[in-house]
C-alpha positions in Angstrom: -9.0 -15.5 96.1 -8.5 -19.2 95.7 -8.0 -20.4 92.1 -8.0 -23.7 90.1 -7.0 -24.3 86.5 -8.1 -27.2 84.4 -6.0 -28.0 81.3 -7.2 -30.0 78.3 -4.2 -32.0 77.2 -5.4 -33.1 73.8 -5.3 -36.6 72.3 -1.7 -37.5 73.1 0.8 -35.4 71.2 2.5 -32.9 73.5 3.0 -30.5 70.6 -0.8 -30.1 70.2 -1.1 -28.4 73.6 -2.0 -24.8 73.4 0.4 -22.0 74.4 -1.9 -21.3 77.4 -1.9 -24.9 78.4 1.9 -25.1 78.4 2.2 -21.9 80.4 -0.2 -23.2 83.0 1.8 -26.5 83.3 5.0 -24.6 83.8 3.6 -22.4 86.5 1.9 -25.2 88.5 2.9 -26.1 92.0 0.6 -29.1 92.1 -0.7 -31.2 89.2 -3.6 -33.5 89.7 -3.9 -36.4 87.3 -6.9 -38.7 86.7 -6.2 -42.4 86.3 -8.3 -45.5 86.3 -6.5 -47.5 89.0 -3.7 -47.2 91.5 -0.3 -47.7 90.0 -1.4 -47.0 86.4 0.4 -44.1 84.7 -1.8 -41.2 83.9 -2.0 -40.6 80.1 -2.5 -36.9 80.7 0.6 -36.7 82.8 2.7 -38.4 80.1 1.6 -35.7 77.7 2.5 -32.7 79.8 5.7 -34.0 81.6 8.1 -32.6 78.9 7.0 -29.1 79.9 8.0 -29.4 83.6 10.5 -26.8 84.8 12.6 -26.8 88.0 11.3 -27.1 90.6 9.0 -29.8 89.3 5.4 -29.7 90.5 4.0 -32.1 93.0 2.1 -34.8 91.2 -1.1 -36.3 92.7 -2.9 -39.1 91.1 -6.7 -39.3 91.5 -8.3 -42.7 91.0 -11.5 -42.8 88.9 -12.5 -46.5 88.6 -14.0 -47.5 85.3 -17.2 -48.9 86.6 -20.9 -48.2 86.2 -21.8 -48.7 89.9 -23.2 -45.3 91.0 -22.2 -45.8 94.7 -18.6 -46.6 93.8 -18.5 -43.6 91.4 -20.0 -41.2 94.0 -17.4 -42.3 96.6 -14.6 -41.7 94.2 -15.9 -38.3 93.1 -16.3 -37.2 96.7 -12.8 -38.5 97.7 -11.1 -36.9 94.7 -12.9 -33.6 95.1 -11.8 -33.4 98.7 -8.2 -34.0 97.7 -8.5 -31.3 95.0 -10.0 -28.8 97.4 -7.3 -29.4 99.9 -4.7 -28.5 97.2 -6.6 -25.4 96.2 -7.0 -24.2 99.8 -3.3 -24.7 100.5 -2.8 -21.6 98.4 -0.6 -23.4 95.9 -1.0 -23.0 92.2 -3.2 -26.1 91.4 -3.7 -27.5 88.0 -6.0 -30.4 87.1 -5.2 -32.1 83.8 -7.3 -34.3 81.5 -6.8 -35.8 78.1 -8.8 -34.4 75.2 -11.0 -31.4 76.2 -12.3 -30.9 79.8 -15.9 -30.5 78.6 -16.2 -33.6 76.4 -16.7 -36.8 78.5 -13.9 -36.0 80.9 -13.5 -36.6 84.7 -13.2 -32.8 85.1 -17.0 -32.3 84.8 -17.6 -34.4 88.0 -15.0 -32.4 89.9 -16.4 -29.1 88.6 -19.9 -29.9 89.7 -18.8 -30.7 93.2 -16.7 -27.5 93.5 -19.3 -25.2 91.9 -22.0 -26.5 94.3 -19.9 -26.4 97.5 -17.4 -23.6 96.9 -18.6 -21.1 94.4 -16.0 -18.6 95.7 -13.2 -20.5 93.9 -12.1 -18.9 90.7 -12.0 -21.6 88.0 -10.2 -21.3 84.7 -10.5 -23.9 82.0 -8.1 -24.2 79.1 -9.6 -26.2 76.2 -7.8 -29.0 74.5 -8.0 -30.6 71.0 -10.4 -33.5 71.0 -9.6 -37.0 69.6 -12.4 -36.5 67.1 -10.8 -33.7 65.3 -7.2 -35.0 65.6 -8.6 -38.2 64.0 -10.4 -36.2 61.3 -7.2 -34.4 60.4 -5.2 -37.6 60.2 -7.8 -39.6 58.2 -8.8 -36.6 56.1 -12.5 -37.2 56.7 -15.1 -34.4 57.1 -17.0 -34.7 60.3 -19.7 -32.2 59.3 -20.5 -31.0 55.8 -23.4 -28.8 54.6 -26.4 -29.7 56.7 -25.0 -33.0 58.1 -26.4 -34.0 61.5 -23.7 -35.4 63.8 -23.8 -37.7 66.8 -21.0 -38.3 69.2 -21.4 -41.5 71.2 -19.2 -42.4 74.2 -18.3 -45.8 75.5 -21.2 -47.9 74.3 -22.4 -49.6 77.5 -26.0 -49.4 76.1 -26.3 -50.4 72.5 -30.1 -50.2 72.4 -30.1 -46.5 71.5 -27.7 -46.6 68.6 -30.2 -47.8 66.0 -32.5 -44.9 66.6 -29.6 -42.4 66.6 -28.3 -43.8 63.4 -31.7 -43.3 61.7 -31.5 -39.6 62.4 -27.8 -38.7 61.8 -25.4 -38.5 58.9 -22.1 -38.8 60.7 -21.6 -41.0 63.8 -18.4 -40.8 65.9 -17.9 -43.5 68.5 -15.4 -42.8 71.2 -13.5 -45.4 73.2 -14.1 -49.1 73.9 -13.5 -50.9 70.6 -14.9 -54.1 72.1 -18.4 -53.1 70.9 -17.5 -51.9 67.4 -18.4 -55.2 65.7 -21.9 -55.1 67.2 -22.3 -51.5 66.3 -21.5 -52.2 62.6 -24.4 -54.7 62.5 -26.7 -52.2 64.1 -25.8 -49.5 61.6 -26.4 -51.8 58.6 -29.8 -52.7 60.1 -30.7 -49.1 60.6 -30.2 -48.3 56.9 -26.7 -47.0 56.5 -25.7 -47.8 52.9 -22.8 -50.2 52.4 -21.0 -47.5 50.5 -20.9 -45.2 53.6 -17.4 -44.1 54.6 -15.8 -45.9 57.5 -12.7 -44.9 59.3 -11.3 -46.4 62.5 -8.3 -45.6 64.6 -6.6 -46.5 67.8 -3.8 -45.1 70.1 -3.7 -41.8 68.3 -0.4 -39.8 68.5 1.5 -42.8 69.9 4.0 -45.2 68.3 1.2 -47.8 68.2 -1.2 -45.6 66.2 -3.4 -47.3 63.6 -5.8 -45.7 61.1 -7.9 -47.8 58.7 -10.2 -46.5 56.0 -12.8 -48.4 53.9 -16.6 -48.5 53.4 -19.2 -50.0 55.6 -19.8 -53.0 53.2 -16.1 -53.9 53.0 -15.4 -54.2 56.7 -13.7 -57.4 57.9 -12.7 -58.5 61.4 -9.1 -57.4 60.6 -10.4 -53.9 60.0 -11.7 -53.5 63.5 -10.0 -53.0 66.9 -10.9 -54.0 70.4 -8.8 -51.5 72.2 -10.3 -49.0 74.7 -8.5 -45.9 73.3 -10.2 -46.3 69.9 -12.4 -44.1 67.7 -14.7 -45.0 64.8 -16.4 -42.6 62.4 -19.1 -43.7 60.0 -20.3 -41.2 57.4 -23.5 -41.9 55.4 -22.9 -42.2 51.7 
């Protein structure tokens, strides 16, 4: 039987990988790494590379362009799924790695759908990873959900028109990635009725030497509080 393993690599700190994840990395013959463009180092690869043993696995980068054009995306998914399948059908121990958790806004889901539809005979194993949300919560010491809190997780905010309605119906909002939109989001939250005393925490480049975490309240935010980096996270908790 052909097999494929997907490993969630967590937010950036190699020491946060699970024992199962490390074991899968050490046994891999081929590791497939998602990256946004040719020549760019895979963040997931940088997390797991300390666990390589001799002989080191073959590394294959899969390019997933960061665009919204459906045709371009479909082409990249088809191309990458073919590469992945070629590796699996070679009979080698194939591992696909992704930052965070495979089932939360990751490239893995696109690959999984292609494989499940076309080759259901492949045995797939997924090893979960710690998400940036809960790493961030631990570092900032902020509760994501308490009592009957309603929580919304919002990915890269390409469409800001939905945020106001979401904010009206939730107590905690976690915004993942793309800090370029955070200033606009703050204005929307205030407009939607979030009190100025609501807890506000923002972070960027978690588990790296450039890590930044800032805590304040919604009413005390300044431009210096915010970040415009892609690998950012922002949590706002209704007072």
